[in-house]
N, C-alpha and C positions, 0 to 999 in steps of 0.2 A: 669589685670591678666597676660598679656604678660610681663610687666615690672617685676612682681614678679617672673615669671619663669626665665627670663634672669638673675636676681640677684641670684636665686637659682643655676643656671647653673654655674655662676662665682664662687660661694662659693664651689660647688662640683667639680669644675675643668672640667665641661663638655663644649664642644664647643657651643657657641651661634648659630653657623651655623645650628645646629640640628633643630632649630625652623624656618628655612627658609620656605618660602611658598612652599608647595608641593601639587600636586593634591590630592584631597580627595580619600582615599581608604577605602575598607571595613574593619571592625574591625578585621576579621580573617587574613587579609593581614598584618596589623600591628603586629598581634601576630606572624605571620610567620617571620616577620622582626627581631624578637628577636633572631633569629637563623642565621642572616646574618653576614655581615662583621662588624667590630667595629663601623664604622660611621653609618651604617644602624641600628644597635642595639641601639645606642645612640638616634637616631632620633625617633625610635619606643617608647622608654621609655619616651622621651619628649612629644610625642603625648598622651601617656597614662596618663601622669601626668596632662596635660592640660585638658584632657577629664574627669578625676577624677571618673571613674566608676569602681565598684568592680569586674565586670565580667572577667576582664583580669588577676586577681590574679592567677588563676591556671597556665596560660601561663607563668607568671613571675616566679612562683615557679619552673616550669619545667626548665626554663632557668638557674636557680641557679645550677642545676645539671650539665649542659653542658658547662656553661661559668662561672666558679668560679672566674675568673679574674674580672668579672663585679659585684661581690658581694656587694661592698660598694654602688654603684649606685642602684642596684636592691633592696637591703634591705632598702635603703632610701625611694624608691617609695612604697615598700610594707608597710612600716610603715605609710606613708601618706594615703594609701588606706584602710588599715585594723586597724591601731592603735596598731598593735602588734610588739613586738621586740622578735623574736624567735632565733636569731643568724643565722649564715651563712649556716647551713646544710639544704639542700633541704628535707632531711628525716623528720626533725622536722616540717617543713612547710607542708609537705604532710599529716602528721598525723593531723595537725591542720585543713587542708582542709576537711579531713574525718569528723571532728566534726562540721565544719562550712560550709556546702554545699552552693553553690551559683549558680544561673541560669547561664547556659553556654553562651559564646559569640555566636552571630549569625554565622552560618556556621562552628560551632565547629568541625564537622566531617571533613570538608575540611582542616582545620588547622591541625588536628591530622594526617590526611592522608599525608599531605605534610611533616611534620617534621619527622614522623616515616619512611616514604619512603626514607629519606636521610640515615637512618641507614641500611635499607634493602628494596629494591624496592618491594619485595614480600609482605611487610606489607600492601600495598595498598588494597589487596583483603579483608581486614577486615573492611575497612571504606569506606562509601559512603554517599552521601547526604540523609538525612531523614532516616537513618538507624534505624532499630528497636533496642531497648535496654531496659534492666531491671536494669541496673546499671548506675551510673554516668560515662560517658566517661572520665571526668576529673580526675577520680581516677584510671584509667588504667595506669600502669607504664611499662616501658621497663625492662625486666628481665636480660639484658646483653647478650643475644644471638639472633641470627637471627631466622626466621621462620624455624622450624625443625632443628635448631642448636643443640637441644637436640633430637637426632633421636629416634623415636619410634621403638620398635621391633614388627614386625608383623609376626605371624606364625613362630617363631624362632625355631632353631634346639634344640631338646631335646635329652638327653642321659639317660641311666639307672643309678641308684644310685651308683652302684659299679664302674662306669666309671668316676664319678665326683671326680677325685683325686685332683682337684684344690681346693676343699672345705675343710675347717677345721671344726672340731666338733663344735666350738663356733660361727662360722659364722651364721648370722641371715638370714632367708629365709621367703618369703611370702609362706605360705602353703595353697593350694587350693585342694579340692576334690569335684567333681561334678559327680553324677551318676557313681561312682566307678572309675572315671578317676582322678588320684592323681598326683599333680604337685608341684614342688618347684622352686621358682624364687628367687635366692639369692639377697639380698639387695645390696651387693657389685657390682653387675652388674646393677641392676635396678637404683641405684644412678645416673648412667650415662645416662639412657634412659627415665625413669620416665613414659613412656607410653608403655603398652603392649597390642596388639590386638591378640587374639588367640581364638581357639575353644576348650572348655574343657567339656568332657562328652556330646558332641553334642550341647552345648550351646555357642553361640558367646559371648565373654566377652572382656572387656577392664579393665586392671588394671591401674588405674590412681593414680600415686604416686607423691604427692607434697612434695619434700624433705624439702622445706622451712616451711611447715606446720607439717611435721612429720607424714603425713597421707597417707596410701595406701588404696584405696577404690576399690573394685571389682564391676564392673557394668555389668549387662546383657544388651547387645546391640541389642537384637532381636527387630525387628520392625514389625508393623502391616501390613496386606495386602500383605504378602509375599515379602516385600521390602528387599533389601540387608541390612545386619546389618551395624550399624555405624562403621566406622574406624576412630580412633582419632589420632591426632598428637599434638605436643607442639607448640603453637603459638609464643612463645617468650615473651608474655605479662603476667602481674600479676595484680591482683586486691586485695588490702589489704594483700599483701604478700602471695597471694594464686594463684596457677597456673590457667591460662586460657588455656584450651585445645581447639582444634577445630575439627570439623568433616570434612572429606575430600570431602564430597559431596557438601555441601553448604557453607563451610568456615565460618559457624557461630561459635562464641566463646562460650564456655561452662565453667561454674564454676565447677572446679574439686571437690569442697567440697559438692555442692548440687546436682550435676548431672543434672543441668538444663542449657539450652541455654540462654545466657544473652545479647548477641549482635549479630545482623545479621538476616538473613531470618527467622530463627527458633525461635527468641526471642519473637515473638508474639503468640507462640503456648503454649500448656499446657504440652509439653513433659517433662518427668522426668525419668531418668534412674533408673531401679530397682537395689538396692544394694544387693549383694550376700555375703555370709560368706567367710571370709578368716582369717588367723591367722598369726602373726609374732611369730616365734619360732627359736630355734637353729637348725642347720642342724643335729646335733646329735639326738635331741629329735624327730625331724620330721622323720628322717630315721629309728629310732628305732620303731616308731609307724607305719610307712608306708614303709617297706622295698621294696615294689613294685613301689615306686614313680619314676616318671620321673623328671629330673632336667634340667634346662636351661644350654645349653652347653656354654663353654667359647668362642667358635668361633661364634660370633654374626654377623660377617660381617663388624664390625667397629674396628678401632684400638684405644683402650683405655687401660689405666692402671687399671685393675679390682682388684687390691689389696684392702683389706678392708680399708675403711676410706679415700681412695685417693680423691674421688670427693668432699665430704662434711664433712670430719672428723673434720675440724676446726670449722665449723658451728655447728655441732651436739654437740660439747664439749663446746660451748660458751653459755652464758646467753643472748646474744644480738641477735636481728633480723638483717637480711641482707637488708630487704626492709621494707618500712613503713607500719605499722598497729597499730591502736589504741587499747589499752587494757582497755576497759571500766570496766570490772569486775576483780577486783584485789584480788579475793578470793584465787587465786593461782598465782604463778609467770608465766610470759608470755610463757616460754618454759617448764613448768611442763607438763608431759604427762598425758593424761586422756584416758579412754576407753569410747566411746560414742555409744549410741543406739538411733535409730529413728524408732518409730513404730506408724503408723496411725496418723501422725501429732504431736506426742508427742516425746520429746527428753529428754535424761538424760545422764550425764557423771559422771564417777567415777574416782577419782585420782588413778593413777597407784601405788602410794605409799601404798594404801590399801592392795596391794598384795606383800608387801615387803617380806613376807614369803608366800609360796603357800597356798592358801585358797579358800574356796567357800563362796560367799556372796549371801545371799537370800534377795531380794528386790522387788520393783515394779517399772514399768515404766508406768505412768498413772494407769490404773486399771489392767494391766497385770503383774502377778507375774513372776519373773525371777530369775534365779540363774546364777551367774558369777563365773567362775573357772579360776584363774589366778596365774601367777608367774611373778613379776616385773623384775626379773633378766634378762629375755629375752623379755620383753615387751609382754608377752603372756597372752591373755585373750580370753576365749570363753564364749558366753552367750547362754542360752537356756530358753525356757519356763519352768516353774516349776510346774504349776497347783497347787501352794500353798504347795507343798511338801518341807520340810526343809532338806537341804543337808549340809554335812560337808566333809572335807577331813581328812582322818586318817593319821597317821605318815608315811604311805607308799604311800601317795598321791592317795589313792583309794577313790572314791566318795561313800559316805555312806548316806542312808536314812532309818530310822527305822531299824537300825542294819543290813541292807542288802546292798550289793555292786551293784552299777549301773555302766554300761560300758559307757565310754565317746568316742564317735565317732565324725567325722567331720560334720555329718548331724543330729545326734540325741543323746540323752541320752537314753540308753536301760536298762530297769529295769529287776529284777530277773524273772519276768513272761513274758518277751518279750515286755512289754509296752514301748512306745516311747514318748519322749518329744523333740520337734523340735528345731533346732539351729536357732539363731537370728543373723542378719547380722550387727554386730558392727565393730568398727575399732579404732585404736589408733590415737591420734592427739595431737599436742601442744595445751595448754590451750588458747592461744591468738586466734587461728583459730577457735576452737570449740565455745568459748564464743562469738566470733564475729558474728556467725550465729545462735547460740542457747543460748541466754542469759538466766540467771536465771534457768539453768538446771543442776546445780552441785548437786550431792548427798552429803549431808553434815552430815547426822546422820546414821551411820552404827554401829550397835551393834556388839559385839564380835562374837557371834555365832547365834544370832537371833533365 
């Protein structure tokens, strides 16, 4: 075996000295060596080749990202261990890992803690031996920023609508109204911050915005037993191109999309944040419907270029993903937008293209009849329980049922006799993100007027 390895080293141009006798180390220490000096990296790959076990593949794939100059040698070893030839992009190998999970190396948490802390020492707080987890740690990727490198806005300054002269009519905002407290949080600002902690209508909330997923989700952060509400920040990490946020109390990592803790102290609990209604719409439409609204001030305490599209304009206008995620369901393109609902364990998504002209769609999610009212121009969709009543939009975008007008509010549909149908908490997302968590939930048969 040693002769074969020496011959392979000569063919590949690797120094035979890499196989010199070295005191045995733990597997995770050899994995850490993949991030050392050139000679140390060579020796680590030589040991992994001799050992011939698959569990080091995720560490090798990570090293492709940070040491592209080692690609030839790393790819040769990856081919030997996996039989695959996927090319030099760590992105493609990470997608493959998602589809081909492997048991982790012993002390994988220590390995990850060591390599990530070289990027930012504060990352150490997220990893410890025997840490609780609901996701594979080997699928956690660095998002290119340090802990809180994308700073959350907590109880930010708000101004009256007529003072928001920095906003243009076509600018998109997250519109929220709780207990009569109405707010607008412009996407051009939230693109830079992605997390908002605030109290609206007496309810503590977090707006968790994953720009990579195209999804802004409003969570109720109230806790039981009179505990202080959760305050969230951006960890700097991603899972399947989805933001991992963290709570400031325990530093557990939470999945932005599911509202559940997935790594850390809270990962062994049944915690799940309640989703609350919000809408994406234009500033013009939101202000017209809610002239009393407050709006996020441009003075956030951070120096950023809050011009529209500055932060992620290129990404939003591209068909490509920035970070790895596998698209198992190719019913839609990976960055096609959908509007999704989750009710009592049932989920369903509607392509935003169904609302290419403003319309009302009558449908069901599970056994619950719903009506969706939307306009794709501004990614605007609101969902309500319908109790089986069939609704349409007339040419003036008034909601009609049985030839009578219903009023659309942020909390209810209100009928001609004062009857109410409650709002449901859905949100927009890119298809790759929604289908990754809720497969086989796409609405595929929508009749013209139902």
